PAKOL-743523 format. One line per field, with one value per residue: residue in one letter; chain; residue number from 1; y, x, z of N, C-alpha, C in turn. Coordinates in Angstrom, 1 decimal, padded with zeros to 4 digits. Example, Ala and Ser with C-alpha at 12.3 -4.5 7.8 and 13.67 -1.06 7.14 Angstrom:
% PAKOL-743523
type <- (A | S)
mol <- (A | A)
seq <- (1 | 2)
n_v <- (-005.7 | -002.2)
n_u <- (013.2 | 012.8)
n_w <- (007.8 | 007.1)
ca_v <- (-004.5 | -001.1)
ca_u <- (012.3 | 013.7)
ca_w <- (007.8 | 007.1)
c_v <- (-003.3 | 000.0)
c_u <- (013.2 | 012.9)
c_w <- (007.8 | 007.9)
% end
This chain:
% PAKOL-743523
type <- (M | Y | N | G | R | I | A | F | A | S | P | F | F | I | V | I | F | S | L | L | Q | L | T | G | C | Q | S | S | S | N | Y | T | S | I | Q | S | G | I | S | A | A | P | I | P | S | E | I | T | S | S | L | Q | L | E | R | D | S | L | A | A | A | D | A | E | D | E | L | G | K | L | F | M | V | K | E | G | K | A | S | Y | Y | A | D | R | F | H | G | R | L | T | A | N | G | E | R | F | N | M | H | E | L | T | A | A | H | K | S | L | P | F | G | S | M | V | R | V | T | N | L | N | N | G | R | K | V | M | V | R | I | N | D | R | G | P | Y | I | K | G | R | I | I | D | L | S | L | E | A | A | K | E | I | N | L | L | K | K | G | V | A | K | V | R | I | E | V | Y | E | G | D | S)
mol <- (A | A | A | A | A | A | A | A | A | A | A | A | A | A | A | A | A | A | A | A | A | A | A | A | A | A | A | A | A | A | A | A | A | A | A | A | A | A | A | A | A | A | A | A | A | A | A | A | A | A | A | A | A | A | A | A | A | A | A | A | A | A | A | A | A | A | A | A | A | A | A | A | A | A | A | A | A | A | A | A | A | A | A | A | A | A | A | A | A | A | A | A | A | A | A | A | A | A | A | A | A | A | A | A | A | A | A | A | A | A | A | A | A | A | A | A | A | A | A | A | A | A | A | A | A | A | A | A | A | A | A | A | A | A | A | A | A | A | A | A | A | A | A | A | A | A | A | A | A | A | A | A | A | A | A | A | A | A | A | A | A | A | A | A | A | A | A | A | A | A)
seq <- (1 | 2 | 3 | 4 | 5 | 6 | 7 | 8 | 9 | 10 | 11 | 12 | 13 | 14 | 15 | 16 | 17 | 18 | 19 | 20 | 21 | 22 | 23 | 24 | 25 | 26 | 27 | 28 | 29 | 30 | 31 | 32 | 33 | 34 | 35 | 36 | 37 | 38 | 39 | 40 | 41 | 42 | 43 | 44 | 45 | 46 | 47 | 48 | 49 | 50 | 51 | 52 | 53 | 54 | 55 | 56 | 57 | 58 | 59 | 60 | 61 | 62 | 63 | 64 | 65 | 66 | 67 | 68 | 69 | 70 | 71 | 72 | 73 | 74 | 75 | 76 | 77 | 78 | 79 | 80 | 81 | 82 | 83 | 84 | 85 | 86 | 87 | 88 | 89 | 90 | 91 | 92 | 93 | 94 | 95 | 96 | 97 | 98 | 99 | 100 | 101 | 102 | 103 | 104 | 105 | 106 | 107 | 108 | 109 | 110 | 111 | 112 | 113 | 114 | 115 | 116 | 117 | 118 | 119 | 120 | 121 | 122 | 123 | 124 | 125 | 126 | 127 | 128 | 129 | 130 | 131 | 132 | 133 | 134 | 135 | 136 | 137 | 138 | 139 | 140 | 141 | 142 | 143 | 144 | 145 | 146 | 147 | 148 | 149 | 150 | 151 | 152 | 153 | 154 | 155 | 156 | 157 | 158 | 159 | 160 | 161 | 162 | 163 | 164 | 165 | 166 | 167 | 168 | 169 | 170)
n_v <- (-001.2 | 001.3 | 001.6 | 001.9 | 004.4 | 006.0 | 005.4 | 006.5 | 009.2 | 010.1 | 010.6 | 012.7 | 014.7 | 015.2 | 016.2 | 018.6 | 019.9 | 020.2 | 022.0 | 024.2 | 024.9 | 025.5 | 027.8 | 029.5 | 030.2 | 032.4 | 035.1 | 038.2 | 041.0 | 043.7 | 045.7 | 048.9 | 051.4 | 054.0 | 056.0 | 056.1 | 056.1 | 054.3 | 051.5 | 048.0 | 047.0 | 048.2 | 050.6 | 051.1 | 054.2 | 055.0 | 053.7 | 054.9 | 057.6 | 057.2 | 056.3 | 058.7 | 060.3 | 058.8 | 059.2 | 061.9 | 062.1 | 060.9 | 062.5 | 064.2 | 065.3 | 063.9 | 061.4 | 060.3 | 060.3 | 058.5 | 056.1 | 055.7 | 056.0 | 055.6 | 052.8 | 050.8 | 049.9 | 047.7 | 046.0 | 043.4 | 040.2 | 039.4 | 037.1 | 035.3 | 033.6 | 031.4 | 029.6 | 026.9 | 027.3 | 028.7 | 029.2 | 027.7 | 027.6 | 030.5 | 031.5 | 033.2 | 032.3 | 032.9 | 032.3 | 031.9 | 034.0 | 034.4 | 036.5 | 038.8 | 041.6 | 040.7 | 039.3 | 037.3 | 037.2 | 036.6 | 037.6 | 040.0 | 041.6 | 040.2 | 041.8 | 044.0 | 046.8 | 047.0 | 048.6 | 047.6 | 047.9 | 047.4 | 047.3 | 047.2 | 048.3 | 050.3 | 050.1 | 050.0 | 048.5 | 048.2 | 046.0 | 043.6 | 041.9 | 038.5 | 036.0 | 033.6 | 033.3 | 034.1 | 030.8 | 030.4 | 030.8 | 034.0 | 035.4 | 038.0 | 038.5 | 037.1 | 037.5 | 037.8 | 036.5 | 038.6 | 040.9 | 040.6 | 040.9 | 043.6 | 044.8 | 043.9 | 041.3 | 038.8 | 037.5 | 037.2 | 036.1 | 036.4 | 039.2 | 042.1 | 044.0 | 046.8 | 046.9 | 048.7 | 049.3 | 050.2 | 051.7 | 051.8 | 052.1 | 049.3)
n_u <- (000.8 | 001.9 | 004.0 | 002.7 | 001.6 | 003.9 | 004.8 | 002.8 | 002.9 | 005.4 | 005.6 | 003.7 | 004.8 | 007.1 | 006.0 | 004.8 | 007.1 | 008.5 | 006.7 | 006.9 | 009.6 | 009.6 | 007.9 | 009.5 | 011.6 | 011.8 | 013.4 | 014.7 | 012.6 | 012.9 | 011.1 | 009.8 | 007.8 | 006.5 | 004.8 | 004.8 | 007.5 | 008.9 | 010.9 | 011.3 | 013.8 | 017.2 | 018.0 | 020.3 | 022.1 | 022.4 | 020.2 | 018.1 | 018.4 | 017.8 | 015.2 | 014.0 | 014.4 | 012.7 | 010.3 | 010.0 | 009.8 | 007.4 | 005.6 | 004.0 | 000.8 | -000.6 | 000.6 | -000.1 | -002.9 | -003.2 | -001.9 | -002.4 | -001.5 | 002.0 | 003.0 | 004.8 | 008.2 | 010.6 | 013.7 | 015.2 | 015.6 | 014.2 | 012.4 | 011.0 | 008.0 | 006.5 | 005.6 | 005.2 | 003.3 | 001.3 | -002.1 | -002.9 | -004.5 | -004.2 | -003.2 | -005.3 | -007.4 | -007.9 | -007.0 | -003.7 | -002.1 | 000.5 | 000.9 | -000.1 | 000.3 | 001.2 | 002.0 | 003.6 | 003.6 | 004.7 | 003.1 | 001.6 | -001.6 | -004.0 | -004.5 | -003.1 | -001.2 | 001.9 | 004.9 | 007.6 | 011.1 | 013.8 | 016.9 | 019.3 | 019.0 | 017.2 | 014.6 | 011.0 | 008.0 | 004.4 | 002.7 | 000.1 | -000.7 | -001.5 | -001.0 | 000.8 | 004.1 | 007.5 | 009.0 | 011.6 | 014.5 | 015.5 | 014.3 | 012.0 | 009.8 | 007.9 | 007.6 | 005.2 | 005.7 | 005.3 | 005.7 | 008.3 | 009.5 | 009.1 | 010.9 | 013.3 | 014.2 | 014.4 | 016.7 | 018.7 | 017.2 | 017.0 | 017.1 | 018.2 | 015.8 | 013.6 | 010.7 | 007.7 | 005.0 | 001.6 | -001.1 | -004.7 | -007.3 | -007.3)
n_w <- (000.0 | 000.8 | -000.9 | -003.3 | -003.1 | -003.2 | -005.7 | -007.2 | -006.4 | -007.2 | -010.1 | -010.2 | -008.6 | -010.2 | -012.5 | -011.5 | -010.5 | -013.0 | -014.4 | -012.7 | -013.1 | -015.8 | -015.9 | -014.4 | -016.0 | -017.6 | -019.1 | -017.7 | -018.1 | -020.4 | -021.0 | -021.7 | -020.5 | -022.1 | -021.3 | -018.5 | -018.0 | -016.6 | -016.2 | -016.5 | -016.3 | -016.2 | -018.7 | -021.2 | -021.8 | -024.5 | -025.7 | -024.3 | -025.1 | -027.8 | -027.6 | -026.7 | -029.0 | -030.7 | -029.4 | -029.6 | -032.4 | -032.8 | -031.7 | -033.1 | -034.0 | -036.0 | -036.1 | -033.6 | -033.8 | -035.9 | -035.1 | -032.3 | -028.8 | -028.0 | -026.4 | -025.5 | -025.8 | -027.1 | -027.6 | -029.6 | -031.1 | -034.3 | -036.3 | -039.1 | -040.3 | -042.6 | -045.4 | -044.3 | -042.4 | -043.6 | -044.1 | -041.9 | -038.6 | -036.5 | -033.2 | -032.4 | -033.8 | -036.4 | -039.9 | -040.8 | -043.0 | -045.0 | -046.6 | -045.5 | -043.3 | -040.5 | -037.2 | -034.7 | -031.2 | -027.9 | -025.7 | -026.1 | -026.5 | -028.8 | -031.9 | -031.3 | -032.5 | -033.9 | -034.5 | -036.3 | -036.4 | -038.4 | -037.2 | -038.5 | -041.0 | -040.8 | -041.9 | -041.7 | -040.5 | -040.1 | -038.1 | -037.2 | -034.3 | -034.3 | -033.5 | -031.5 | -030.2 | -030.8 | -030.5 | -030.0 | -028.1 | -027.2 | -029.2 | -030.1 | -031.6 | -034.3 | -037.6 | -040.4 | -043.8 | -045.6 | -044.0 | -043.2 | -045.7 | -046.1 | -044.3 | -045.2 | -044.3 | -045.3 | -046.5 | -044.4 | -042.4 | -039.6 | -037.5 | -035.7 | -034.0 | -033.2 | -031.4 | -031.3 | -029.5 | -029.8 | -028.2 | -028.4 | -030.9 | -033.0)
ca_v <- (000.0 | 002.5 | 001.7 | 002.3 | 005.9 | 006.6 | 005.3 | 007.5 | 010.6 | 010.5 | 011.3 | 013.9 | 015.8 | 015.5 | 017.1 | 019.9 | 020.5 | 020.6 | 023.2 | 025.3 | 025.2 | 026.2 | 029.1 | 030.4 | 030.3 | 033.6 | 036.1 | 039.4 | 041.9 | 045.1 | 046.5 | 050.2 | 052.1 | 055.4 | 056.9 | 056.2 | 056.3 | 053.3 | 050.4 | 046.8 | 046.7 | 049.4 | 050.8 | 051.9 | 055.6 | 055.2 | 053.4 | 055.9 | 058.8 | 056.9 | 056.3 | 060.0 | 060.7 | 058.2 | 059.8 | 063.2 | 062.0 | 060.4 | 063.5 | 064.9 | 064.9 | 062.9 | 060.0 | 059.8 | 060.0 | 057.3 | 054.9 | 055.7 | 056.3 | 054.7 | 052.1 | 050.0 | 049.7 | 046.6 | 045.6 | 042.0 | 039.6 | 039.0 | 036.1 | 035.2 | 032.3 | 031.5 | 028.5 | 025.8 | 027.7 | 029.3 | 028.5 | 027.1 | 028.5 | 031.2 | 031.4 | 034.0 | 031.6 | 033.2 | 031.6 | 032.6 | 034.4 | 034.9 | 037.7 | 039.9 | 042.2 | 040.2 | 038.8 | 036.5 | 037.7 | 035.8 | 038.1 | 041.1 | 041.2 | 040.1 | 043.0 | 045.1 | 047.3 | 047.1 | 049.0 | 046.9 | 048.6 | 046.6 | 048.2 | 047.1 | 049.1 | 051.4 | 049.9 | 049.9 | 048.0 | 048.1 | 044.6 | 043.3 | 040.7 | 037.6 | 034.7 | 033.4 | 032.9 | 032.9 | 029.8 | 030.2 | 031.6 | 035.2 | 036.2 | 038.7 | 038.6 | 036.4 | 038.3 | 037.1 | 036.7 | 040.0 | 041.9 | 040.4 | 041.5 | 045.1 | 045.3 | 043.3 | 040.3 | 037.5 | 037.0 | 036.8 | 035.3 | 036.9 | 040.5 | 042.9 | 045.0 | 047.5 | 046.9 | 049.8 | 048.8 | 051.3 | 051.3 | 052.5 | 051.3 | 048.5)
ca_u <- (000.0 | 002.7 | 004.8 | 001.8 | 001.4 | 005.1 | 004.8 | 001.8 | 003.3 | 006.6 | 005.3 | 002.9 | 005.8 | 008.0 | 005.2 | 004.7 | 008.4 | 008.8 | 005.9 | 007.5 | 010.8 | 009.3 | 007.4 | 010.5 | 012.8 | 011.7 | 014.5 | 014.1 | 012.1 | 013.4 | 010.1 | 009.8 | 006.6 | 006.8 | 003.9 | 005.2 | 008.9 | 009.4 | 011.4 | 011.5 | 015.3 | 017.9 | 018.1 | 021.5 | 021.8 | 022.2 | 018.8 | 017.3 | 018.4 | 017.1 | 013.8 | 013.6 | 014.2 | 011.5 | 009.1 | 009.9 | 009.4 | 006.1 | 004.8 | 003.2 | -000.6 | -001.1 | 001.1 | -000.9 | -004.2 | -003.2 | -001.5 | -002.7 | -000.3 | 003.1 | 002.8 | 005.9 | 009.3 | 011.6 | 014.6 | 015.6 | 015.7 | 013.0 | 012.5 | 009.7 | 007.5 | 005.7 | 005.0 | 004.8 | 002.2 | 000.3 | -003.4 | -003.2 | -005.1 | -003.3 | -003.7 | -006.5 | -008.5 | -008.0 | -006.1 | -002.4 | -001.8 | 001.9 | 001.0 | -000.6 | 001.3 | 000.9 | 003.1 | 003.3 | 004.3 | 004.4 | 002.2 | 000.8 | -002.9 | -004.3 | -005.0 | -002.1 | -000.5 | 003.3 | 005.8 | 008.9 | 012.1 | 015.1 | 018.0 | 020.5 | 018.8 | 016.2 | 013.3 | 010.0 | 006.7 | 003.4 | 002.0 | -001.0 | -000.5 | -002.6 | -000.5 | 001.7 | 005.4 | 008.3 | 009.3 | 013.0 | 015.0 | 016.2 | 013.6 | 010.9 | 008.7 | 007.9 | 006.8 | 004.8 | 006.6 | 005.2 | 006.3 | 009.7 | 010.0 | 009.1 | 012.0 | 014.4 | 014.7 | 014.4 | 018.0 | 019.4 | 016.2 | 016.9 | 017.7 | 017.9 | 014.8 | 013.0 | 009.3 | 007.0 | 003.6 | 000.7 | -002.4 | -005.7 | -008.0 | -006.5)
ca_w <- (000.0 | 001.0 | -002.2 | -004.4 | -002.9 | -003.6 | -007.2 | -007.8 | -006.1 | -007.9 | -011.4 | -009.9 | -008.2 | -011.3 | -013.4 | -010.8 | -010.5 | -014.4 | -014.6 | -012.0 | -013.8 | -017.1 | -015.6 | -013.9 | -016.9 | -018.5 | -018.8 | -017.2 | -019.2 | -020.5 | -021.6 | -021.2 | -020.7 | -022.5 | -020.6 | -017.1 | -017.9 | -015.7 | -016.9 | -015.7 | -016.2 | -016.6 | -020.1 | -021.5 | -022.1 | -025.9 | -026.0 | -023.7 | -026.0 | -029.0 | -027.3 | -026.6 | -030.3 | -031.3 | -028.8 | -030.2 | -033.8 | -032.8 | -030.9 | -034.1 | -033.7 | -037.0 | -035.7 | -032.5 | -034.3 | -036.8 | -034.4 | -030.9 | -028.0 | -027.9 | -025.1 | -025.0 | -026.7 | -026.7 | -028.7 | -029.6 | -032.5 | -035.0 | -037.4 | -039.8 | -040.6 | -043.9 | -046.1 | -043.5 | -041.5 | -044.4 | -044.1 | -040.6 | -037.7 | -035.6 | -031.8 | -032.2 | -034.5 | -037.9 | -040.7 | -041.1 | -044.4 | -045.0 | -047.5 | -044.8 | -042.4 | -039.2 | -036.5 | -033.5 | -030.0 | -026.7 | -024.7 | -026.5 | -026.9 | -030.2 | -032.5 | -031.0 | -033.6 | -033.5 | -035.5 | -036.2 | -037.2 | -038.6 | -036.7 | -039.4 | -042.2 | -040.5 | -042.5 | -040.7 | -041.0 | -039.0 | -038.1 | -036.2 | -033.6 | -034.4 | -033.2 | -030.3 | -030.5 | -031.3 | -029.5 | -030.0 | -027.1 | -027.7 | -030.2 | -029.4 | -032.5 | -035.5 | -038.6 | -041.6 | -044.9 | -046.2 | -043.1 | -043.3 | -047.0 | -046.0 | -043.6 | -045.8 | -043.4 | -045.9 | -046.7 | -043.2 | -041.6 | -038.2 | -037.4 | -034.5 | -034.3 | -032.2 | -031.6 | -030.6 | -029.4 | -029.7 | -027.6 | -029.1 | -031.8 | -033.9)
c_v <- (001.3 | 002.7 | 002.2 | 003.8 | 006.6 | 006.6 | 006.3 | 008.9 | 011.0 | 011.2 | 012.6 | 015.0 | 016.1 | 016.4 | 018.5 | 020.6 | 021.0 | 021.9 | 024.4 | 025.8 | 026.0 | 027.6 | 030.1 | 030.7 | 031.5 | 034.5 | 037.4 | 040.3 | 043.2 | 046.0 | 047.9 | 050.9 | 053.5 | 056.4 | 057.1 | 056.5 | 055.3 | 052.1 | 049.2 | 046.4 | 048.0 | 049.5 | 051.6 | 053.3 | 055.8 | 054.8 | 054.4 | 057.2 | 058.5 | 056.8 | 057.7 | 060.6 | 060.1 | 058.9 | 061.2 | 063.2 | 061.6 | 061.4 | 064.2 | 064.4 | 063.8 | 061.5 | 059.5 | 059.5 | 058.7 | 056.0 | 054.7 | 056.1 | 055.2 | 054.1 | 051.5 | 049.9 | 048.6 | 046.3 | 044.1 | 041.5 | 039.2 | 038.0 | 036.2 | 033.8 | 032.4 | 030.2 | 027.4 | 026.1 | 028.4 | 028.5 | 027.9 | 028.1 | 029.2 | 031.0 | 032.2 | 033.4 | 032.0 | 032.4 | 032.5 | 032.8 | 035.1 | 036.2 | 038.9 | 040.4 | 041.9 | 039.7 | 038.0 | 037.1 | 036.8 | 036.3 | 039.3 | 040.7 | 041.1 | 041.4 | 044.2 | 045.5 | 047.6 | 047.6 | 048.3 | 047.6 | 047.7 | 047.6 | 048.1 | 048.0 | 050.3 | 051.2 | 049.6 | 049.3 | 048.0 | 046.7 | 044.6 | 042.0 | 039.8 | 036.2 | 034.7 | 032.9 | 034.1 | 032.0 | 029.5 | 031.2 | 032.8 | 036.0 | 036.8 | 038.7 | 037.8 | 037.1 | 037.4 | 037.3 | 038.1 | 041.1 | 041.8 | 041.0 | 043.0 | 045.6 | 044.6 | 042.3 | 039.0 | 036.8 | 036.4 | 035.9 | 035.8 | 038.3 | 041.2 | 043.9 | 045.7 | 047.4 | 048.0 | 049.4 | 050.1 | 050.8 | 052.2 | 051.5 | 050.6 | 048.6)
c_u <- (000.9 | 003.5 | 004.0 | 001.6 | 002.7 | 005.2 | 003.9 | 002.3 | 004.5 | 006.3 | 004.6 | 003.9 | 006.8 | 007.3 | 005.1 | 006.0 | 008.8 | 008.0 | 006.5 | 008.8 | 010.6 | 008.8 | 008.4 | 011.7 | 012.7 | 012.8 | 013.8 | 013.7 | 012.7 | 012.4 | 010.1 | 008.4 | 006.9 | 006.0 | 004.4 | 006.7 | 009.6 | 009.8 | 011.6 | 012.9 | 016.0 | 018.1 | 019.4 | 021.2 | 021.6 | 020.8 | 017.9 | 017.2 | 017.7 | 015.6 | 013.2 | 013.4 | 013.0 | 010.3 | 008.9 | 009.3 | 007.9 | 005.1 | 003.8 | 001.7 | -001.1 | -000.6 | 000.2 | -002.3 | -004.3 | -002.9 | -001.9 | -001.4 | 000.7 | 003.0 | 004.0 | 006.9 | 010.2 | 012.5 | 015.0 | 015.7 | 014.4 | 013.3 | 011.2 | 009.3 | 006.6 | 005.1 | 004.5 | 003.5 | 001.1 | -001.0 | -003.8 | -003.8 | -004.1 | -004.0 | -005.0 | -007.7 | -008.6 | -006.9 | -004.9 | -002.3 | -000.5 | 002.0 | 000.3 | 000.5 | 000.8 | 002.1 | 002.6 | 004.2 | 003.8 | 003.2 | 001.3 | -000.6 | -003.1 | -004.9 | -004.1 | -001.4 | 000.9 | 004.1 | 007.2 | 009.9 | 013.4 | 016.2 | 019.2 | 020.3 | 017.8 | 014.8 | 012.3 | 008.7 | 005.7 | 002.8 | 001.0 | -000.7 | -001.7 | -002.2 | 000.4 | 003.0 | 006.3 | 008.7 | 010.8 | 013.6 | 015.7 | 015.4 | 012.3 | 009.6 | 008.9 | 007.0 | 006.3 | 005.8 | 006.5 | 005.8 | 007.8 | 010.3 | 010.1 | 010.3 | 013.3 | 015.1 | 014.9 | 015.7 | 018.7 | 018.5 | 016.0 | 017.6 | 017.4 | 016.9 | 014.4 | 011.5 | 008.7 | 005.5 | 002.7 | -000.6 | -003.5 | -006.4 | -007.1 | -007.0)
c_w <- (000.0 | -000.3 | -003.3 | -004.3 | -003.5 | -005.1 | -007.8 | -007.6 | -006.9 | -009.2 | -011.2 | -009.5 | -009.3 | -012.3 | -012.8 | -010.9 | -011.9 | -014.7 | -013.9 | -012.6 | -015.0 | -016.9 | -015.0 | -014.8 | -017.8 | -018.1 | -018.4 | -018.3 | -019.2 | -021.3 | -020.9 | -021.5 | -021.0 | -021.7 | -019.2 | -017.0 | -017.0 | -016.5 | -016.0 | -015.5 | -016.7 | -018.1 | -020.3 | -022.0 | -023.6 | -026.4 | -025.5 | -024.6 | -027.3 | -028.8 | -027.2 | -028.1 | -031.0 | -030.7 | -029.4 | -031.6 | -033.9 | -032.2 | -031.8 | -033.9 | -034.7 | -036.7 | -034.6 | -032.9 | -035.1 | -036.0 | -033.0 | -030.1 | -028.0 | -026.5 | -024.6 | -026.1 | -026.2 | -027.9 | -028.5 | -031.0 | -033.0 | -036.1 | -038.1 | -040.1 | -041.8 | -044.4 | -045.2 | -042.7 | -042.3 | -044.4 | -042.7 | -039.6 | -036.8 | -034.2 | -031.6 | -033.0 | -035.9 | -038.6 | -041.0 | -042.6 | -044.4 | -045.9 | -046.8 | -043.8 | -040.9 | -038.5 | -035.3 | -032.4 | -028.8 | -025.8 | -025.0 | -026.8 | -028.4 | -030.7 | -032.2 | -032.3 | -033.2 | -034.7 | -035.3 | -037.1 | -037.2 | -038.2 | -037.6 | -040.6 | -042.0 | -041.2 | -041.5 | -041.3 | -039.8 | -039.2 | -037.0 | -035.6 | -033.7 | -034.0 | -032.0 | -030.8 | -030.4 | -030.1 | -029.5 | -029.1 | -027.8 | -028.7 | -029.6 | -030.3 | -033.8 | -036.5 | -039.7 | -042.7 | -045.5 | -045.3 | -043.2 | -044.6 | -046.8 | -045.3 | -044.0 | -044.8 | -044.0 | -046.0 | -045.5 | -042.3 | -040.2 | -038.2 | -036.1 | -034.8 | -033.0 | -032.4 | -030.7 | -030.7 | -029.1 | -029.1 | -028.4 | -030.0 | -032.8 | -035.3)
% end
């Protein structure tokens, strides 16, 4: 009787321990709220000054009317996904179309509008979040094929980008 309890409890604790490990493995966030100016992690001065330039360039009334208020900025690596997923259901329930300007992000609300800037060439694209991912460590966003074309990401496949998330009507 006692051995049966141990045999049952062992897999249970292994599963619980594994889940706790997975939820604790996220790297520290360096998201920055433009509105409050509070950052979850220290931001180097060159990024801070570049954020100030971005904020100044977005301060025009037409930019805010068109995109909404700048909510968050993050830098990291972007990749893209295409053929293998074309036509499959995305996490929000719509069909993935690699020819639309969409993207996958791990936590942003579906419908969020995000400006993605390729930091290697300065090219920008606006995408709508409709899927979850990327699932490769170190990447912050997965773009559709069309969005990747817009910022010249196809040849390298991965590039350092800045994402700017806007709140407001999508």
